[in-house]
N, C-alpha and C positions, 0 to 999 in steps of 0.2 A: 504493500500500500504506500510505500515511500517513493515509488517509481513514477508517480504522476503529480503534476502541479495542481493545487487547489487554490481557489480564491477565498480568502477569509470572509465570513459572513459579516455584513455591515451591522454596526451597532451591537456587536457581540457582547459588549459590557452589560447590555440590558437582558441577556439570556443566561439562565442557569440550568445545568443538567444534574439530575440525580440518577445515577446508574446503580441498580441494586441487584444483588444475587451473588452466587459463588464465583470464584475465578475459574474460567475455562482455560486450561493450560495448553491444550492441543492447538498447535499452530499459533500459540500466544494470543488466542482469539480475543480475550477480554482486554488485555493490555493494548493490543494493536487497535482495537476499537476506541479505547480511551485516547490513545495517541493521535488517531485520526480526528476525533472530535476536537482535540486541542489545536490541531492545525486549522480546522474550520472556525474555531471559536477562541481566538488568541486572548481575548480579554474577559472571557466568561469564567464564572465559578463552576468547576466540574467536581461533583461529589461522587465518590465510589463507596457505597455502603454495603459491606460484606460481612463475613463471619470471622471471628477472632482466630488468630493463628497464621496470618499471612506471613510468608517468609520474608526475611530482611531484604533480599535482593529485589523482590517485587515492590516492597515499600520504598526502596531507594529509587527505583525507576518511576514510580508514580510521583514521588516528590520532585524528581527532576523535570517532570512535565507539568508541574503545578496542579496535580490532581489531589484533592483533599480526601484522605482516607478516614472512613468511619468503620471501626470494627465492633461487631455486636456479638454477644453471647447468643447462641441459638435458643429458641424457646424450648421449654421442657415438654410442652404439648404442641404437636404439629398443627392441630386444629383441622377444621373442615377443608379437605383438599389441600393440605399443607399451607393453608392461608396465613397462618401465624408467622411463617417465615417471611412472607412477602410484606405483611403488615409491619413487622418489626424493622426490617431493613429499610423499607420505604419511609416510614415515620422518622427513623433516626436520620436519614439523609435529608428529609425536608426540615427537620428541626435544626440542622446545621445552617440552614438558609434563613432562619428567623431574623427579622429586621433587615433583610437584604432588599434593596430597592431595585428589583428587576421587573421587567414587563412580562417576561415569559419564563415559565418553569417547565421543563420537559423531563418526564419520568420514563426511564428506559430499563431494559433488562440486560444483564451481563452476558446472556447467551444469544443476544440478537445484535444486529448492526444496521444502521441506516447508511446507505451508500450515497444517496443523492446529496451533493454538497449544498443544494439550495433548500433542503428540507426545513431548516430552522427558520429561515426567512419566510418560507411558505406557510409554516404553522402560525407565525406571528401575524402574517397578512390575513389568513383565514379568520383568526379570532377578531381582528379589527373589522373585517368585512361583514361578519355575522354575529353581532353581539346579542345578548338576551334583550328582551323588551325593555328592561330597565337600564340598558346599555352596559351592564356588567359583563365580563367575559364568560362565555360558555366553558364547559369542560370538554376538551377535544380528546379524541381517541383514534387509534388506527382502526381501519376496517378489518385487519387481521384478527380473527376470533371475536368480532362483534357480529351479533346475529339479530335479524329482525324477528325470526320465527321462534327464538328461544327467549322468553320474557326476561327482561332486565339483564340481558347478556351484552354488556359493553366491555370491550377488551380492557384488561388491566395491565397489558404488556407495555404499551406505549401510550402515554397520556400527556396532554399539554394544556396549560391554562395559566392564570395568575397563581401566585404562591398561596393566596387565601383560598381560592377555589379548590386547588388540588390538595391542599392540606385538609380541607373539610371533607373531601371524598375519602381520605385515608384516616379519618379521625376515630373510626370505630375501635373498640377494645379488642384485644386478642380473644379468639373464640375458644373457650375451654369447657363449654357446656353443650348438652344436647339441644338441638334447635327445633324441638317439636312444637314450640309455641309460635313459630313463624309460618306464614303461608307456604304451601309447597313450591310455588313459583320462586319464592325468595331463597330457597335452598336447593335449587336444581343444579347449581354449580357455584363455585366461590365468587365468580364475577357477579352473579345475581344477588348474593348477599351484600356485596359492596354497594351495588346500585340501589337496592332496596333501602339499606340503611342511610345512604346519602340522600335519597329522595325524602325520607322521613325527616332528616335533619333540616331540609329546606322547607318543611311544612306541608308536604304533599299528603293528601288523604288517599289511601289505596282502596278504591272501591271495586274496580274491575282491573285485574292485573294486566291483561293484554292491552286494553284501552289506555290504561295509565302508562304503560311502557311506550306506546306509540306517541302519546302526548308529550312524554318526557323527552323522547328523542327530538321532537320538534321544538321544544321550548328550552331545554336545559343543556343539550349535548351538541356535539359537532363531530363529523366523521371526515377523516383524511384517508384517502385510498392508500393502502400499503404500497401499491405499485408506484404511486407518485413520490413516495418517500424512498422507494427502493429498499424496503425493509427486508432483511434476510433473517430467516430462522429455519435451520435444518434440524428439526427434532423428530417429527413423526413421519415425514415424507419428503421426497425431493420434488413433489409437484409444485409448480409455480403458484397455482391457485389451489390451496390445500383442500377447500371444501366444495369447490365447484364441480358439478357432475353433468351439467347440460341436459337435465331431464326436467319434466314438469313436476315431479314429486320429490324435489330435493328436500331431504330431511332438515337440513340447516341452510337457510338462505342468508348469506353474509350481507351485512349492512354496509353498503358503500356510500360514497358521496352522492351519487345520483339518487339513490333511494332516500337518503337523508334530505336532500334538497326538495324532493317531491313531498315528503312528510311535512317538512317545514312550511312549504307553500300551502298545503292543505290542513295545517294546524293539527297534524297527527291523525287525520281521518283517512 
């Protein structure tokens, strides 16, 4: 990744990154991702929130590239779908940014990479072009693993918004109890629990889950196509479009920018 020139993102001082998760050592994937982001964002704060025990050499390399390291003790209870690992590392990274005066915070995973050098400027412009009705920033997310047909399924992998909005999304406590007291739609997957809790914190009354989800997409959220970001994640498959099957009965219809735009225009109907 050092073999090609990149143009640094304009106004990078107004952007902050929180990269969370374990270190992927194969092909130095995590470090090379962080190094690439530093080239794109020379004046940004870049936080890497991971698990305690990082080797000294990795710590030295991160420090030499101005990456702020946050080491966390792993949770004793993994929680629903290992959600507590993501809650703990994301929260710790966001807390490091408290009182930072940045326009855009981007939350990423350590096992993924954004290749498009214009991605961060693109996310900033999307938020500016499509604010909420009260002109506050929406919560943006990648289309990768965001689904229209699975209620409350907004991707928790890559998100972008103001520090306040993204911190509110991740404000829930670690999940150490059985979730029998919540609606079934809210516990269909870890992402659903995050979205359900976030909507409750915003004052939403959940009367019909599917209808609420569609209205929330239109009013609270914003979708950026993973292809526009050139988002890479090789975990379950080498398919470019992981969930697309080109059939009328697709079990999971991924929520992309086009679908989001139509829902927004029709106010979720």
